[in-house]
VEXLUM-457738 format. One record per atom (N, C-alpha, C): residue in one letter; z, y, x. Coordinates in steps of 0.2 Angstrom, whole numbers, padded with zeros to 4 digits, always signed. Example, Ala and Ser with C-alpha at 12.3 -4.5 7.8 and 13.67 -1.06 7.14 Angstrom:
REM residues 2
a+0039-0028+0066
a+0039-0022+0062
a+0039-0016+0066
s+0035-0011+0064
s+0036-0005+0068
s+0039+0000+0064
END
This chain:
REM residues 391
m+0092-0564-0332
m+0098-0557-0334
m+0102-0553-0331
t+0098-0547-0334
t+0102-0541-0329
t+0109-0539-0329
l+0115-0538-0327
l+0120-0535-0327
l+0121-0530-0333
l+0118-0527-0336
l+0119-0524-0339
l+0114-0525-0347
d+0109-0532-0347
d+0108-0537-0352
d+0115-0539-0353
r+0121-0545-0346
r+0127-0551-0347
r+0131-0545-0352
l+0132-0537-0352
l+0134-0533-0353
l+0136-0532-0358
n+0126-0530-0365
n+0125-0530-0371
n+0127-0537-0371
a+0128-0544-0369
a+0130-0552-0376
a+0137-0550-0377
w+0140-0550-0370
w+0146-0549-0368
w+0151-0544-0376
k+0146-0537-0376
k+0150-0533-0381
k+0149-0537-0387
l+0140-0539-0389
l+0139-0544-0395
l+0143-0546-0397
s+0144-0552-0393
s+0148-0561-0393
s+0156-0558-0396
r+0158-0551-0393
r+0166-0547-0397
r+0163-0545-0402
c+0160-0547-0407
c+0158-0543-0415
c+0159-0550-0417
f+0164-0550-0422
f+0164-0557-0428
f+0164-0556-0434
n+0159-0547-0437
n+0159-0548-0441
n+0156-0543-0442
i+0152-0539-0448
i+0148-0534-0445
i+0150-0527-0447
n+0157-0526-0448
n+0161-0518-0448
n+0162-0519-0438
d+0162-0524-0436
d+0163-0525-0427
d+0157-0522-0426
l+0152-0524-0430
l+0144-0522-0427
l+0143-0514-0429
r+0144-0512-0433
r+0143-0507-0434
r+0148-0500-0429
k+0155-0503-0426
k+0158-0499-0422
k+0153-0498-0417
v+0150-0502-0413
v+0146-0503-0410
v+0140-0498-0408
a+0139-0499-0415
a+0131-0495-0416
a+0134-0488-0417
k+0140-0487-0421
k+0140-0479-0419
k+0139-0476-0412
g+0143-0480-0407
g+0146-0480-0402
g+0135-0477-0399
r+0137-0480-0399
r+0126-0481-0395
r+0123-0474-0398
l+0122-0474-0406
l+0118-0468-0406
l+0121-0459-0406
p+0116-0458-0410
p+0117-0449-0408
p+0120-0449-0415
a+0124-0444-0415
a+0129-0442-0425
a+0123-0444-0427
s+0117-0441-0428
s+0113-0439-0434
s+0109-0448-0438
l+0107-0450-0428
l+0105-0457-0429
l+0110-0459-0434
f+0118-0461-0433
f+0122-0467-0434
f+0122-0464-0442
g+0123-0456-0444
g+0124-0453-0451
g+0118-0455-0454
y+0113-0456-0451
y+0108-0458-0457
y+0107-0467-0461
i+0108-0472-0457
i+0110-0479-0456
i+0118-0477-0461
d+0121-0476-0462
d+0127-0476-0462
d+0132-0472-0467
g+0123-0468-0469
g+0127-0462-0475
g+0126-0463-0482
g+0130-0461-0488
g+0127-0462-0494
g+0124-0453-0496
s+0127-0451-0503
s+0123-0445-0507
s+0131-0443-0509
d+0131-0437-0508
d+0138-0431-0512
d+0146-0433-0509
d+0148-0437-0515
d+0155-0437-0510
d+0154-0446-0509
e+0149-0449-0508
e+0150-0458-0504
e+0153-0462-0511
r+0155-0461-0516
r+0160-0464-0522
r+0153-0470-0519
t+0150-0472-0524
t+0146-0477-0525
t+0143-0481-0519
l+0142-0475-0512
l+0142-0480-0506
l+0148-0485-0503
r+0154-0480-0506
r+0160-0485-0507
r+0161-0492-0511
g+0158-0488-0517
g+0162-0496-0522
g+0158-0501-0523
n+0148-0500-0520
n+0143-0505-0518
n+0146-0511-0512
t+0153-0510-0509
t+0157-0516-0508
t+0162-0517-0511
s+0167-0512-0513
s+0170-0514-0515
s+0174-0518-0522
a+0167-0517-0526
a+0165-0521-0532
a+0167-0527-0532
f+0164-0528-0527
f+0166-0539-0526
f+0171-0541-0527
d+0175-0536-0525
d+0184-0538-0526
d+0186-0537-0530
q+0182-0540-0537
q+0183-0539-0543
q+0184-0546-0548
y+0181-0551-0542
y+0181-0560-0544
y+0185-0563-0537
d+0186-0565-0539
d+0192-0572-0534
d+0183-0577-0534
l+0183-0580-0528
l+0179-0588-0530
l+0187-0596-0530
l+0184-0596-0531
l+0188-0605-0532
l+0186-0609-0528
q+0190-0614-0529
q+0189-0620-0522
q+0189-0624-0525
r+0187-0631-0524
r+0185-0637-0528
r+0189-0644-0524
a+0192-0646-0521
a+0195-0651-0516
a+0192-0658-0517
l+0193-0662-0511
l+0189-0669-0512
l+0185-0670-0511
v+0180-0667-0508
v+0173-0666-0510
v+0169-0667-0504
d+0165-0671-0502
d+0161-0672-0498
d+0156-0667-0492
v+0159-0661-0488
v+0153-0656-0488
v+0152-0658-0480
s+0149-0664-0481
s+0148-0666-0473
s+0138-0662-0471
q+0135-0659-0479
q+0130-0658-0478
q+0128-0651-0483
i+0128-0646-0478
i+0127-0643-0482
i+0122-0641-0486
d+0116-0638-0489
d+0109-0634-0491
d+0112-0627-0495
l+0109-0623-0489
l+0107-0618-0490
l+0102-0613-0494
s+0095-0618-0495
s+0091-0613-0496
s+0088-0613-0505
t+0087-0609-0503
t+0084-0609-0509
t+0076-0605-0512
k+0072-0605-0517
k+0066-0601-0516
k+0065-0594-0519
v+0061-0589-0517
v+0061-0583-0519
v+0051-0581-0517
l+0051-0579-0524
l+0046-0576-0521
l+0038-0581-0520
g+0041-0585-0521
g+0034-0593-0519
g+0037-0597-0516
k+0042-0593-0511
k+0042-0597-0504
k+0050-0600-0507
k+0052-0605-0504
k+0056-0608-0498
k+0057-0604-0493
i+0065-0601-0494
i+0069-0599-0489
i+0075-0601-0485
d+0078-0603-0478
d+0086-0606-0478
d+0088-0607-0480
w+0091-0599-0483
w+0095-0595-0485
w+0095-0590-0489
p+0098-0589-0492
p+0096-0585-0499
p+0099-0576-0497
v+0097-0576-0491
v+0097-0569-0490
v+0090-0562-0484
i+0089-0559-0490
i+0082-0553-0488
i+0083-0547-0482
c+0080-0548-0479
c+0078-0541-0474
c+0076-0540-0478
a+0080-0531-0480
a+0077-0526-0486
a+0075-0522-0481
p+0068-0517-0482
p+0066-0512-0481
p+0068-0508-0479
t+0070-0505-0473
t+0071-0498-0468
t+0066-0495-0467
g+0067-0487-0467
g+0065-0483-0465
g+0065-0484-0457
m+0059-0481-0453
m+0062-0478-0449
m+0064-0483-0440
t+0064-0488-0441
t+0069-0491-0439
t+0069-0491-0430
r+0062-0487-0426
r+0064-0491-0420
r+0064-0482-0417
m+0068-0478-0423
m+0077-0474-0421
m+0079-0476-0419
f+0083-0480-0421
f+0086-0484-0420
f+0090-0492-0412
h+0081-0491-0412
h+0081-0498-0406
h+0074-0495-0406
y+0074-0495-0399
y+0065-0495-0398
y+0061-0502-0401
q+0065-0509-0399
q+0064-0516-0401
q+0060-0512-0410
g+0063-0509-0413
g+0064-0507-0423
g+0061-0515-0426
e+0056-0513-0428
e+0057-0516-0433
e+0052-0526-0430
k+0048-0524-0425
k+0046-0529-0426
k+0053-0536-0423
a+0059-0532-0420
a+0065-0536-0420
a+0066-0539-0425
v+0066-0536-0431
v+0070-0537-0434
v+0064-0542-0440
a+0059-0540-0439
a+0054-0546-0441
a+0057-0554-0438
r+0056-0555-0431
r+0056-0560-0427
r+0062-0563-0430
e+0068-0559-0428
e+0076-0564-0431
e+0076-0564-0438
a+0070-0562-0444
a+0072-0563-0451
a+0066-0570-0451
a+0060-0574-0445
a+0055-0578-0445
a+0062-0584-0443
r+0064-0585-0439
r+0070-0590-0434
r+0074-0590-0441
m+0075-0588-0445
m+0081-0588-0449
m+0078-0589-0457
g+0074-0591-0454
g+0068-0593-0462
g+0069-0590-0467
t+0068-0583-0469
t+0070-0578-0474
t+0064-0572-0475
f+0062-0570-0478
f+0060-0563-0480
f+0059-0556-0476
y+0055-0553-0473
y+0057-0549-0471
y+0053-0543-0474
s+0055-0538-0475
s+0052-0534-0478
s+0050-0524-0476
l+0044-0523-0474
l+0043-0520-0473
l+0042-0513-0476
s+0043-0507-0473
s+0045-0500-0478
s+0039-0498-0476
t+0034-0494-0484
t+0031-0488-0480
t+0032-0483-0475
l+0039-0480-0473
l+0042-0476-0468
l+0043-0479-0464
s+0039-0485-0461
s+0039-0490-0454
s+0036-0485-0449
t+0040-0489-0443
t+0038-0484-0436
t+0033-0488-0431
t+0035-0495-0439
t+0028-0501-0434
t+0024-0502-0440
s+0015-0501-0437
s+0013-0504-0443
s+0014-0511-0446
i+0008-0509-0454
i+0004-0515-0454
i+0005-0521-0453
e-0003-0520-0450
e-0005-0525-0446
e+0001-0529-0442
d+0003-0522-0436
d+0006-0525-0430
d+0013-0530-0432
v+0016-0528-0439
v+0021-0532-0439
v+0019-0540-0442
g+0012-0538-0448
g+0006-0544-0449
g+0004-0549-0444
a+0005-0545-0440
a+0005-0551-0429
a+0009-0554-0426
e+0016-0550-0429
e+0023-0553-0425
e+0022-0560-0427
t+0024-0562-0433
t+0024-0567-0438
t+0023-0573-0442
d+0026-0576-0441
d+0020-0580-0446
d+0025-0580-0454
g+0033-0577-0451
g+0036-0577-0459
g+0037-0577-0464
p+0041-0578-0468
p+0038-0573-0477
p+0037-0567-0475
k+0034-0562-0480
k+0035-0555-0476
k+0032-0550-0484
m+0035-0545-0484
m+0035-0542-0491
m+0032-0533-0490
f+0028-0531-0490
f+0029-0524-0489
f+0030-0521-0496
q+0036-0516-0495
q+0036-0508-0497
q+0033-0503-0498
v+0033-0501-0506
v+0029-0495-0506
v+0033-0488-0510
y+0032-0483-0506
y+0033-0479-0510
y+0026-0474-0510
v+0024-0474-0518
v+0018-0470-0520
v+0018-0462-0520
h+0012-0462-0514
h+0011-0452-0511
h+0008-0450-0517
r+0007-0445-0517
r+0004-0438-0520
r-0004-0442-0519
d-0004-0444-0516
d-0010-0447-0513
d-0012-0454-0515
r-0016-0454-0521
r-0016-0461-0521
r-0020-0464-0519
e-0025-0464-0518
e-0031-0467-0512
e-0023-0473-0509
l-0019-0470-0505
l-0016-0471-0499
l-0012-0476-0502
s-0009-0478-0507
s-0007-0484-0513
s-0012-0489-0510
r-0016-0486-0512
r-0021-0494-0512
r-0024-0497-0506
e-0025-0491-0500
e-0023-0493-0495
e-0019-0497-0495
f-0012-0495-0493
f-0005-0501-0493
f-0005-0507-0496
v-0011-0507-0501
v-0011-0513-0504
v-0018-0518-0499
q-0023-0515-0500
q-0024-0521-0495
q-0025-0520-0488
r-0022-0516-0486
r-0019-0518-0477
r-0014-0525-0479
a-0010-0526-0482
a-0004-0526-0483
a-0009-0536-0485
k-0013-0536-0488
k-0018-0539-0490
k-0021-0543-0484
d-0023-0540-0479
d-0029-0542-0476
d-0023-0544-0470
a-0016-0543-0470
a-0011-0541-0462
a-0008-0550-0466
k-0008-0552-0472
k-0007-0558-0476
k+0001-0560-0476
f+0000-0553-0480
f+0010-0549-0482
f+0012-0555-0491
d+0015-0558-0491
d+0015-0564-0495
d+0021-0559-0502
a+0022-0554-0501
a+0024-0552-0510
a+0022-0544-0508
l+0023-0540-0513
l+0022-0531-0515
l+0030-0529-0517
c+0034-0523-0516
c+0038-0521-0520
c+0036-0514-0519
l+0036-0514-0526
l+0037-0506-0529
l+0045-0504-0527
t+0044-0497-0523
t+0053-0494-0525
t+0052-0490-0531
v+0055-0488-0535
v+0057-0485-0541
v+0062-0481-0539
d+0067-0480-0540
d+0073-0476-0539
d+0071-0468-0534
l+0068-0468-0532
l+0065-0462-0528
l+0062-0455-0528
p+0064-0454-0536
p+0057-0447-0540
p+0060-0442-0535
a+0067-0442-0532
a+0066-0437-0529
a+0073-0438-0523
h+0074-0435-0518
h+0077-0437-0510
h+0086-0435-0514
g+0089-0443-0512
g+0097-0439-0513
g+0101-0435-0508
n+0107-0430-0510
n+0109-0426-0507
n+0114-0427-0503
r+0110-0433-0499
r+0113-0434-0494
r+0118-0427-0487
e+0121-0427-0490
e+0125-0422-0483
e+0127-0424-0479
r+0128-0430-0476
r+0128-0433-0469
r+0122-0430-0465
d+0117-0429-0469
d+0111-0429-0464
d+0108-0425-0463
l+0112-0415-0469
l+0110-0410-0468
l+0117-0407-0462
r+0121-0409-0464
r+0127-0408-0460
r+0125-0411-0449
t+0121-0416-0449
t+0120-0419-0442
t+0113-0417-0440
g+0107-0414-0447
g+0103-0409-0444
g+0096-0414-0441
m+0097-0421-0448
m+0093-0425-0446
m+0085-0426-0443
t+0084-0428-0443
t+0073-0425-0444
t+0071-0431-0441
l+0063-0430-0444
l+0058-0434-0442
l+0054-0433-0437
p+0051-0433-0434
p+0054-0439-0427
p+0061-0433-0425
p+0064-0439-0420
p+0073-0437-0418
p+0069-0428-0416
k+0073-0426-0415
k+0072-0418-0412
k+0078-0418-0406
l+0079-0418-0399
l+0082-0415-0395
l+0085-0407-0394
t+0088-0405-0397
t+0089-0398-0396
t+0097-0394-0393
v+0094-0388-0395
v+0104-0388-0389
v+0109-0390-0392
k+0110-0389-0401
k+0114-0392-0404
k+0116-0400-0401
s+0112-0404-0398
s+0111-0412-0401
s+0113-0409-0394
i+0116-0406-0386
i+0113-0408-0383
i+0121-0411-0380
l+0127-0412-0383
l+0133-0416-0384
l+0132-0422-0384
d+0127-0422-0390
d+0126-0430-0392
d+0120-0436-0386
v+0114-0429-0382
v+0112-0430-0379
v+0117-0437-0372
l+0119-0429-0370
l+0129-0432-0363
l+0131-0439-0366
i+0131-0441-0372
i+0135-0445-0374
i+0131-0450-0373
h+0125-0450-0374
h+0123-0456-0375
h+0116-0457-0375
p+0118-0456-0368
p+0112-0459-0361
p+0106-0463-0363
a+0109-0470-0364
a+0106-0474-0365
a+0099-0474-0372
w+0102-0468-0376
w+0097-0472-0381
w+0093-0465-0380
v+0094-0459-0377
v+0089-0453-0373
v+0083-0458-0371
y+0085-0460-0366
y+0082-0462-0358
y+0077-0467-0363
r+0078-0474-0368
r+0074-0477-0371
r+0068-0474-0376
y+0071-0467-0377
y+0069-0463-0385
y+0063-0461-0377
l+0062-0457-0372
l+0061-0453-0371
l+0054-0457-0366
t+0056-0463-0365
t+0052-0467-0363
t+0048-0474-0365
s+0050-0472-0373
s+0047-0480-0375
s+0042-0474-0378
d+0035-0479-0384
d+0031-0474-0385
d+0035-0469-0395
s+0030-0466-0392
s+0032-0461-0399
s+0031-0464-0406
i+0039-0460-0409
i+0042-0463-0416
i+0036-0459-0418
v+0033-0464-0423
v+0029-0461-0429
v+0031-0465-0435
l+0027-0460-0440
l+0028-0464-0446
l+0021-0468-0446
a+0021-0478-0446
a+0015-0478-0441
a+0011-0481-0446
n+0011-0482-0456
n+0007-0482-0459
n+0004-0476-0465
v+0006-0469-0464
v+0004-0465-0464
v+0000-0460-0459
e+0002-0461-0452
e+0004-0457-0447
e-0007-0454-0447
h-0012-0457-0449
h-0018-0456-0453
h-0019-0451-0456
k-0016-0450-0461
k-0016-0445-0465
k-0010-0439-0465
i-0005-0441-0464
i-0001-0438-0465
i+0002-0434-0459
k+0003-0427-0456
k+0007-0426-0450
k+0014-0425-0449
e+0014-0424-0455
e+0022-0421-0456
e+0027-0428-0456
g+0034-0428-0454
g+0036-0433-0451
g+0033-0434-0445
t+0028-0434-0443
t+0023-0438-0435
t+0023-0432-0432
g+0018-0427-0433
g+0016-0424-0428
g+0019-0417-0430
e+0021-0417-0437
e+0026-0409-0436
e+0033-0411-0438
v+0038-0411-0435
v+0045-0413-0437
v+0048-0412-0444
s+0050-0415-0448
s+0050-0412-0455
s+0060-0418-0457
n+0062-0416-0461
n+0067-0421-0462
n+0065-0425-0473
l+0066-0429-0471
l+0067-0433-0477
l+0067-0429-0484
l+0073-0425-0481
l+0070-0424-0491
l+0064-0420-0491
q+0061-0415-0487
q+0057-0412-0487
q+0052-0416-0489
y+0051-0424-0483
y+0046-0428-0483
y+0043-0428-0491
v+0049-0430-0496
v+0051-0433-0500
v+0048-0427-0506
a+0050-0422-0506
a+0045-0418-0511
a+0041-0417-0509
n+0038-0416-0504
n+0031-0415-0503
n+0025-0423-0503
q+0026-0424-0504
q+0021-0430-0503
q+0024-0437-0506
f+0029-0436-0510
f+0031-0443-0514
f+0029-0441-0520
d+0025-0443-0524
d+0024-0443-0533
d+0028-0444-0538
p+0032-0438-0540
p+0036-0437-0544
p+0035-0438-0552
t+0028-0444-0554
t+0027-0443-0560
t+0024-0451-0563
v+0026-0453-0556
v+0025-0461-0555
v+0029-0464-0563
s+0025-0470-0564
s+0028-0470-0571
s+0026-0481-0571
w+0028-0483-0580
w+0027-0489-0578
w+0021-0492-0579
k+0015-0487-0580
k+0010-0489-0579
k+0007-0489-0573
d+0010-0482-0569
d+0006-0482-0560
d+0009-0492-0559
a+0016-0493-0560
a+0019-0501-0558
a+0013-0505-0560
e+0007-0504-0567
e+0006-0511-0569
e-0001-0511-0566
w-0005-0505-0565
w-0007-0503-0558
w-0008-0506-0555
l-0001-0506-0550
l+0000-0507-0543
l+0000-0514-0545
m+0003-0520-0548
m+0005-0523-0547
m-0004-0527-0548
s-0010-0527-0554
s-0016-0527-0553
s-0018-0529-0547
e-0017-0523-0545
e-0021-0521-0536
e-0020-0527-0533
w-0014-0526-0531
w-0009-0533-0527
w-0012-0541-0531
d-0011-0542-0536
d-0013-0547-0540
d-0007-0553-0533
g-0003-0553-0533
g+0001-0560-0527
g+0010-0557-0533
p+0014-0559-0529
p+0018-0559-0532
p+0021-0552-0532
f+0028-0547-0536
f+0025-0541-0536
f+0033-0538-0538
v+0039-0534-0535
v+0043-0534-0535
v+0048-0527-0538
l+0048-0525-0544
l+0052-0520-0542
l+0058-0518-0539
k+0059-0513-0536
k+0067-0512-0532
k+0072-0506-0533
g+0076-0507-0537
g+0079-0501-0539
g+0082-0500-0546
i+0082-0509-0552
i+0084-0508-0555
i+0089-0507-0558
m+0090-0504-0563
m+0100-0507-0561
m+0101-0505-0573
s+0097-0503-0576
s+0099-0506-0582
s+0096-0512-0586
v+0096-0514-0590
v+0096-0518-0592
v+0090-0517-0597
e+0089-0512-0600
e+0083-0511-0603
e+0077-0511-0596
d+0077-0507-0589
d+0073-0507-0583
d+0070-0516-0584
a+0075-0519-0584
a+0075-0525-0583
a+0070-0527-0585
k+0071-0529-0592
k+0064-0532-0598
k+0060-0529-0599
k+0059-0522-0597
k+0050-0520-0597
k+0047-0523-0590
a+0053-0522-0584
a+0052-0526-0579
a+0049-0535-0581
v+0050-0537-0585
v+0048-0544-0588
v+0042-0543-0591
e+0041-0536-0594
e+0035-0537-0601
e+0030-0536-0597
i+0029-0532-0591
i+0026-0530-0587
i+0023-0535-0583
g+0027-0540-0582
g+0024-0547-0578
g+0026-0547-0571
a+0032-0540-0567
a+0035-0542-0561
a+0037-0548-0561
s+0036-0552-0553
s+0039-0558-0550
s+0047-0558-0550
a+0049-0552-0547
a+0057-0549-0546
a+0060-0543-0545
i+0063-0542-0550
i+0067-0536-0545
i+0072-0536-0543
v+0072-0532-0540
v+0079-0532-0535
v+0085-0527-0540
i+0091-0528-0541
i+0095-0520-0542
i+0097-0518-0535
s+0099-0514-0538
s+0100-0508-0532
s+0101-0498-0534
n+0106-0497-0529
n+0104-0490-0531
n+0101-0486-0524
h+0100-0490-0521
h+0095-0488-0513
h+0101-0487-0507
g+0106-0492-0511
g+0111-0491-0505
g+0116-0487-0506
g+0116-0483-0509
g+0120-0477-0513
g+0118-0471-0510
r+0113-0472-0510
r+0112-0464-0506
r+0104-0461-0509
q+0107-0463-0515
q+0103-0458-0523
q+0109-0455-0527
l+0109-0457-0532
l+0115-0453-0540
l+0120-0456-0537
d+0123-0453-0533
d+0128-0454-0533
d+0136-0456-0541
s+0140-0459-0541
s+0144-0463-0548
s+0140-0469-0553
s+0133-0469-0549
s+0129-0476-0551
s+0137-0480-0551
p+0133-0487-0556
p+0139-0490-0555
p+0136-0497-0547
a+0141-0501-0544
a+0138-0505-0540
a+0132-0509-0544
p+0129-0510-0539
p+0123-0518-0540
p+0125-0524-0541
f+0133-0527-0540
f+0136-0531-0542
f+0140-0532-0549
e+0140-0525-0551
e+0143-0521-0558
e+0142-0523-0564
v+0131-0521-0563
v+0126-0523-0566
v+0123-0528-0565
l+0125-0533-0563
l+0124-0541-0559
l+0123-0543-0566
p+0128-0544-0570
p+0131-0552-0576
p+0126-0548-0579
d+0126-0544-0585
d+0124-0541-0590
d+0116-0541-0590
i+0111-0540-0584
i+0107-0540-0582
i+0104-0547-0584
v+0106-0554-0578
v+0106-0559-0577
v+0107-0562-0584
d+0111-0559-0589
d+0113-0562-0597
d+0106-0560-0603
a+0103-0554-0600
a+0097-0550-0603
a+0091-0555-0603
v+0089-0555-0595
v+0084-0557-0591
v+0082-0563-0588
g+0090-0568-0587
g+0089-0574-0581
g+0086-0579-0583
g+0080-0582-0578
g+0076-0587-0581
g+0071-0582-0583
q+0071-0577-0582
q+0062-0575-0587
q+0062-0572-0580
i+0065-0569-0573
i+0061-0566-0566
i+0066-0565-0562
e+0064-0567-0559
e+0068-0568-0550
e+0073-0559-0553
i+0078-0563-0551
i+0085-0556-0548
i+0087-0553-0542
i+0087-0551-0536
i+0089-0551-0530
i+0093-0546-0531
l+0101-0546-0527
l+0106-0537-0527
l+0106-0536-0518
d+0104-0531-0521
d+0106-0525-0515
d+0110-0520-0518
g+0115-0518-0511
g+0119-0515-0508
g+0127-0517-0508
g+0129-0517-0503
g+0136-0516-0503
g+0138-0524-0499
v+0135-0531-0497
v+0133-0535-0497
v+0135-0537-0486
r+0139-0536-0488
r+0145-0537-0482
r+0149-0544-0477
r+0148-0548-0481
r+0151-0554-0479
r+0147-0562-0485
g+0151-0564-0481
g+0145-0571-0484
g+0149-0572-0491
t+0156-0571-0493
t+0159-0571-0498
t+0155-0568-0504
h+0155-0563-0501
h+0148-0557-0507
h+0143-0557-0509
v+0138-0563-0503
v+0133-0568-0504
v+0135-0571-0513
l+0138-0578-0513
l+0141-0581-0516
l+0142-0580-0520
k+0147-0574-0522
k+0150-0570-0527
k+0145-0568-0530
a+0140-0566-0528
a+0132-0564-0531
a+0130-0570-0535
m+0128-0576-0531
m+0122-0580-0535
m+0128-0583-0537
a+0135-0585-0539
a+0138-0588-0544
a+0134-0583-0549
l+0135-0578-0552
l+0133-0573-0555
l+0127-0574-0559
g+0122-0577-0553
g+0115-0582-0558
g+0111-0576-0553
a+0111-0571-0546
a+0106-0569-0543
a+0103-0573-0540
n+0096-0574-0538
n+0092-0580-0534
n+0094-0580-0524
a+0095-0572-0526
a+0097-0572-0516
a+0098-0563-0516
c+0102-0560-0512
c+0104-0553-0511
c+0099-0551-0504
m+0101-0543-0504
m+0097-0540-0497
m+0103-0538-0492
v+0101-0538-0488
v+0103-0533-0481
v+0099-0530-0480
g+0105-0521-0476
g+0100-0516-0474
g+0103-0516-0469
r+0108-0512-0472
r+0114-0507-0464
r+0118-0513-0460
p+0118-0520-0463
p+0120-0525-0459
p+0116-0527-0452
y+0108-0528-0454
y+0105-0530-0450
y+0106-0522-0442
l+0105-0517-0446
l+0105-0509-0445
l+0108-0509-0440
y+0115-0510-0441
y+0121-0511-0437
y+0121-0518-0429
g+0118-0521-0433
g+0116-0523-0427
g+0109-0522-0421
l+0105-0518-0423
l+0098-0520-0420
l+0101-0511-0415
a+0105-0508-0419
a+0106-0503-0414
a+0113-0505-0408
a+0115-0510-0412
a+0121-0510-0405
a+0120-0515-0400
g+0112-0520-0402
g+0113-0521-0397
g+0103-0524-0399
g+0101-0521-0402
g+0090-0525-0399
g+0091-0531-0403
q+0085-0532-0403
q+0084-0540-0405
q+0091-0544-0407
p+0095-0546-0401
p+0099-0551-0399
p+0106-0548-0406
g+0105-0542-0405
g+0112-0538-0410
g+0108-0540-0418
v+0102-0541-0421
v+0100-0542-0428
v+0101-0550-0428
a+0099-0555-0421
a+0103-0560-0424
a+0110-0561-0423
r+0113-0558-0420
r+0122-0560-0421
r+0123-0556-0430
a+0119-0552-0430
a+0123-0550-0437
a+0119-0554-0444
l+0112-0556-0443
l+0110-0563-0449
l+0116-0570-0446
d+0118-0571-0439
d+0120-0576-0438
d+0126-0574-0441
l+0129-0570-0438
l+0135-0569-0444
l+0137-0572-0452
l+0132-0565-0455
l+0132-0570-0463
l+0130-0575-0462
r+0125-0580-0461
r+0124-0585-0464
r+0131-0591-0461
t+0133-0592-0456
t+0139-0595-0455
t+0146-0594-0458
e+0145-0587-0460
e+0149-0586-0464
e+0147-0591-0470
i+0142-0590-0475
i+0141-0593-0478
i+0139-0598-0478
e+0140-0601-0475
e+0141-0610-0474
e+0146-0611-0474
l+0153-0607-0472
l+0160-0611-0472
l+0163-0611-0477
d+0161-0605-0482
d+0165-0605-0487
d+0161-0607-0493
m+0154-0611-0494
m+0153-0615-0497
m+0156-0623-0493
k+0159-0623-0490
k+0162-0629-0486
k+0169-0629-0491
l+0172-0625-0490
l+0178-0623-0491
l+0179-0620-0500
m+0175-0620-0504
m+0176-0620-0510
m+0171-0626-0511
g+0169-0632-0508
g+0169-0639-0511
g+0162-0640-0515
c+0156-0634-0512
c+0149-0633-0515
c+0143-0636-0507
r+0138-0641-0509
r+0136-0642-0506
r+0127-0639-0506
s+0126-0635-0514
s+0121-0632-0513
s+0121-0627-0518
m+0115-0622-0515
m+0117-0617-0519
m+0115-0617-0528
s+0115-0624-0529
s+0114-0623-0537
s+0120-0625-0538
e+0124-0627-0534
e+0133-0627-0536
e+0136-0621-0538
v+0132-0616-0533
v+0138-0610-0533
v+0137-0607-0541
n+0138-0607-0544
n+0139-0607-0552
n+0144-0603-0556
p+0143-0598-0561
p+0152-0595-0565
p+0155-0600-0561
s+0158-0605-0563
s+0162-0610-0561
s+0165-0610-0554
c+0164-0608-0550
c+0168-0603-0544
c+0171-0598-0545
l+0170-0594-0550
l+0174-0588-0549
l+0178-0586-0554
r+0184-0582-0552
r+0187-0577-0557
r+0189-0572-0559
k+0190-0569-0563
k+0188-0560-0563
k+0198-0559-0563
r+0196-0555-0558
r+0205-0549-0558
r+0206-0548-0564
END
């Protein structure tokens, strides 16, 4: 281990929660890239509310319970996972650290849970499929070129992905003002404007210049924008994503896949019922991490109504604002089957590559296990509404 590796390991060991990793990530990334991970739309009201919503409930504890053995496992999408946290799909991950998607996939497999690969990943479906034997899900954005969507499905099948996820909350790009202010582009572009950031973050710049080029690996063979041609995400979405996508398209995609099928971005009872009606395996309650419609409610706030409407008929995954083990347990107590995290592992990745991802996931899992002991819950089946008190 080099001196630099030792220093990085020491820094990670001094991160005791996800916010600590966020602070290290902020120091290591150029402003445009950190803003892309960290930011939301408009006034970022929904971004903040996603986490603060968990404060509406307290956790109750039972005393004199033998908690020497704790079982965190659960079953999602036909797979038993070791704990109820799934790694969400995040785009362009190699921009934040050269190890990128492969590092996250490896750590998800080590932790015994799903890794979700984004359409807009910087590592291909095939490369991630070959990287680990852990459970994997591929997330689809429907492009204007519908044959590309059909191709995604076949490639995910060939790479032995276990589930397919259609993101439904991006008919247009949210107003992400941080990205506009910092000049965030795909791929990152070193300009005179960013020279100060270059000087402040030489390690990131060195890796950027000496590693393989950052490309949109799943679409580069058909779309130059964002790979050979510099673009920003707003332009890419406007030019490439199909705004006409409907429930019929979701049914078509599900029939093409013929396996566990997930709709990500469901925020209403009506849409949850429709997901059950078309035969989806699971829904992800999500507002895209507060990056789309500002002033939308937090996923945690709409979770009880959706569980009341469709709980037991379809698996329910909560995505948005999870930063603590207590957040996961509150969501599970209200009826979620699992939670998704994106920013937490990206902060870890930016802070320290694969060891940083490991630190982020280990912190969350350790918190969940400790909190279950303190609550007197020995398995996920014991985490139920009786564990909660609404403030």
